[in-house]
C-alpha positions in Angstrom: 228.3 43.6 -12.6 226.5 47.3 -12.1 225.1 47.7 -8.8 221.3 48.9 -8.7 220.8 52.1 -7.4 218.6 52.2 -4.7 215.1 54.1 -4.8 213.7 55.8 -1.8 209.9 56.9 -2.0 210.3 59.0 1.0 210.1 61.9 -0.8 206.8 60.6 -2.2 205.1 60.4 1.4 206.3 64.0 1.6 204.6 65.1 -1.3 201.5 63.3 -0.5 201.6 65.0 3.3 201.6 68.9 1.5 197.8 69.6 1.5 197.3 68.3 4.6 200.0 70.5 6.3 199.0 73.4 4.0 195.4 72.7 4.8 196.3 72.4 8.8 198.4 76.0 8.6 195.3 77.7 6.6 192.6 76.2 8.6 193.6 75.5 12.0 197.4 76.7 13.1 196.6 80.3 11.6 192.9 80.9 13.6 194.4 79.3 16.7 197.4 81.9 16.7 195.3 84.9 15.7 192.6 83.9 18.4 195.3 83.4 21.1 196.8 87.5 20.0 193.0 88.6 20.1 193.0 87.6 23.7 195.7 90.1 24.5 194.0 93.0 22.8 190.9 95.8 22.9 189.5 94.1 19.5 185.4 94.4 20.0 182.7 96.0 17.5 181.7 94.5 14.0 183.7 94.8 11.2 186.9 96.4 13.6 190.2 96.1 11.8 192.4 98.2 14.2 192.6 97.1 17.6 196.1 97.3 20.2 197.6 94.8 22.4 197.2 95.9 25.6 200.6 96.5 26.7 199.9 98.1 30.1 197.6 95.3 31.6 198.2 92.1 29.0 196.1 89.4 30.8 193.2 92.1 31.5 190.7 90.1 29.0 191.8 86.7 30.8 190.6 88.3 34.5 187.6 89.8 33.6 186.5 86.4 31.5 187.6 84.4 34.9 185.4 87.0 36.8 182.6 86.5 34.7 179.6 85.0 36.4 178.3 83.6 33.4 181.2 82.4 32.3 181.4 80.6 35.7 177.9 79.1 35.3 178.5 78.3 32.2 182.1 76.2 32.9 180.1 74.4 36.0 177.4 73.5 33.8 179.9 72.3 30.7 181.6 69.7 33.2 177.8 68.5 34.9 176.6 68.3 31.3 179.5 66.0 30.2 179.6 64.0 33.3 176.0 63.2 33.4 176.3 61.6 29.8 180.1 60.4 29.7 179.3 57.7 32.5 176.5 56.2 31.5 177.7 56.2 27.8 180.8 54.6 28.8 179.1 52.2 30.7 176.5 51.2 28.3 179.5 50.9 24.9 181.6 48.5 27.5 178.4 46.6 28.3 177.6 46.4 24.4 181.1 45.7 23.1 181.2 42.7 25.9 177.9 41.5 24.4 178.9 41.6 20.7 182.5 40.5 21.5 181.5 37.2 23.3 183.2 34.2 22.4 181.0 32.1 24.2 177.5 33.7 23.5 177.4 34.5 19.6 174.4 37.2 19.0 172.9 36.4 15.6 172.5 39.5 13.2 175.2 41.5 15.2 176.0 44.2 11.7 171.8 45.1 12.3 171.9 46.2 15.9 175.4 48.0 15.6 173.8 49.8 12.5 170.6 50.8 15.1 173.0 51.6 17.9 175.3 53.9 15.7 172.3 55.4 13.8 171.7 58.4 16.4 175.5 59.7 15.7 174.9 60.5 12.1 171.5 62.4 12.1 172.1 66.3 12.1 172.1 67.8 15.8 169.4 70.3 14.0 167.4 67.3 13.6 167.7 65.7 17.0 166.9 69.1 18.6 163.4 69.8 16.5 162.6 65.8 17.7 163.2 66.4 21.4 161.9 69.6 21.5 158.5 67.8 20.0 159.0 64.7 22.4 159.2 67.3 25.8 156.2 69.6 24.3 154.1 71.3 26.5 151.5 70.7 27.3 151.4 68.2 24.8 153.7 65.7 23.7 154.5 62.0 23.9 156.1 62.1 27.0 153.6 64.4 28.6 151.1 62.2 27.0 152.6 59.2 28.8 153.3 60.8 32.1 149.6 62.0 32.1 147.8 58.4 31.0 150.1 56.3 33.4 149.6 58.4 36.3 152.5 59.3 36.9 152.0 63.1 37.2 148.1 64.6 37.4 149.1 67.2 34.6 151.2 67.8 31.8 155.2 69.0 33.4 156.9 71.7 31.7 160.3 70.4 31.1 161.1 74.1 29.3 160.9 75.6 33.0 162.6 72.9 35.2 166.6 73.6 35.0 167.1 70.0 36.4 164.7 68.4 33.7 166.8 70.4 30.7 170.3 69.1 31.9 169.1 66.1 32.2 167.7 65.9 28.5 170.5 67.7 27.0 172.7 65.0 28.7 170.4 62.4 27.4 171.0 63.8 23.5 174.2 63.5 24.3 174.7 60.2 25.5 172.2 58.7 23.0 173.8 60.1 19.8 177.4 59.5 20.7 177.3 55.6 22.9 177.3 54.1 19.0 180.1 55.6 17.9 182.2 54.7 21.5 181.0 51.0 21.3 181.9 50.9 17.6 185.9 52.1 18.5 185.5 49.9 21.5 184.6 47.0 19.6 187.3 47.4 17.3 190.1 47.8 20.1 188.9 44.5 21.2 189.2 42.6 17.7 192.8 43.9 18.1 193.8 41.8 20.9 195.6 38.5 19.9 193.2 35.8 20.2 195.5 33.5 21.8 195.2 35.7 24.9 191.2 34.5 25.1 192.4 30.7 24.2 194.9 30.6 27.2 191.9 31.7 29.8 189.5 29.6 28.4 192.1 26.7 28.9 192.6 28.3 32.1 188.6 27.7 33.2 188.2 32.0 33.2 184.5 32.7 33.2 183.2 35.7 31.1 183.7 38.2 33.9 186.8 37.6 34.5 187.9 38.0 30.8 186.3 40.7 30.8 187.6 42.6 33.6 191.6 40.9 33.5 192.0 40.4 30.0 189.5 43.0 28.0 189.7 45.9 30.0 193.4 46.0 30.4 194.8 45.5 27.0 191.8 48.2 25.7 193.8 50.4 28.1 195.0 52.4 25.1 191.8 53.0 23.6 189.7 53.3 26.5 192.2 57.0 26.9 191.7 57.7 23.1 188.1 57.5 23.9 187.7 59.6 27.3 190.0 62.4 25.4 187.6 62.6 22.3 184.5 62.5 24.7 186.1 64.9 27.4 187.2 67.4 24.3 183.7 66.9 22.4 182.0 67.3 26.0 183.9 70.5 26.9 182.9 71.8 23.2 179.6 70.9 23.2 177.3 73.3 21.5 174.9 72.2 19.0 172.5 70.6 21.2 172.1 73.0 24.0 172.4 75.6 21.9 169.6 74.2 19.2 166.9 72.5 21.8 167.1 74.9 24.9 169.4 77.9 23.6 171.1 77.6 26.8 167.6 78.3 28.7 165.9 78.3 31.5 167.9 80.7 33.5 171.3 79.5 31.8 170.5 76.1 33.1 172.2 75.0 29.8 174.5 77.8 28.9 177.6 76.0 27.9 181.5 77.5 27.5 181.3 77.5 23.8 177.5 79.1 23.8 179.4 81.5 26.0 182.4 82.1 23.7 179.6 82.6 20.9 177.5 85.0 22.3 180.8 87.2 23.7 181.7 87.3 19.6 178.5 87.3 17.4 175.5 88.5 20.0 175.6 91.8 19.8 178.2 93.0 22.2 180.9 91.8 20.0 183.4 91.8 22.3 185.9 89.7 20.1 188.9 90.0 22.4 186.8 88.3 25.6 185.7 85.3 23.0 189.8 85.0 22.3 190.4 85.1 26.0 187.8 82.5 27.0 189.0 80.6 23.9 192.2 80.2 25.4 191.2 79.4 29.1 188.9 76.7 27.4 191.7 75.2 25.3 194.1 75.1 28.4 191.8 73.5 30.8 191.3 70.9 28.1 195.1 70.1 27.7 195.2 70.2 31.3 192.3 67.6 31.7 194.0 65.8 29.1 197.6 65.5 30.9 196.0 64.5 33.8 194.3 61.7 32.1 197.4 60.3 30.7 199.1 60.6 34.0 196.2 58.6 35.2 195.8 55.6 32.9 199.7 55.7 32.0 201.2 52.3 32.3 202.9 52.0 35.5 204.8 49.1 34.7 205.7 49.7 31.5 208.0 52.4 33.0 209.5 50.4 35.8 213.0 48.8 34.8 
């Protein structure tokens, strides 16, 4: 008998991946490499096509950026606003995850609540910025009307000129827009945990708190790393809400690193070399933070023999 010739589908997998690879090279890899190169050049000025690499002082742009007071301020603001929204975001997302995935207290209408909590994530940043500008308007706005009518303040409070208030508002908007997304990711992670583990815990008489902290959280470590990394990347590169809502005001209190990069490149100065250097510095900071997160949250037991 003739032996049947084996047929491999692997080549089709490579063919299907070609469009992604080409798109990645053209729209991600090439711009990244080009930006990295610009950081070592004297490229500046609108429409400039002639630039030279700073051979005599290769890291001049990077030193200038690190010494720039505006960049230092933007970096502090970026970390501060991210932490102000990330901690409550993760806390609420975990609480909602425990609520929706509870095996003992089944919630009716879960689909409706999940849609409501996730909905802020699909609203455009421009719409959200306009909405919150109206909420915190001065001297008239819903928030000021509430503060005055309830007697909390004697008169309307000007949120626009308060640095602390503007930072908290931007952080709250970021939290409000993203906690639903984080919740959905965590719920999907919980649904992937073997149900037999929960059944064994029920037989052993574990309560909901013990199950959540001793079973759910340890088995969600991979998902938690993912949410932490993606939140950190999103937080350290935030641009749309601080730009559209507050435009860095007052007195650069809501100026973020990405806004600083944009201002260097496109707001009159056209310092493409410095903008590229700042981009690469942020890239290195994010990469370093990611490595630290992976190191701190690695599976220590899994590495032992």
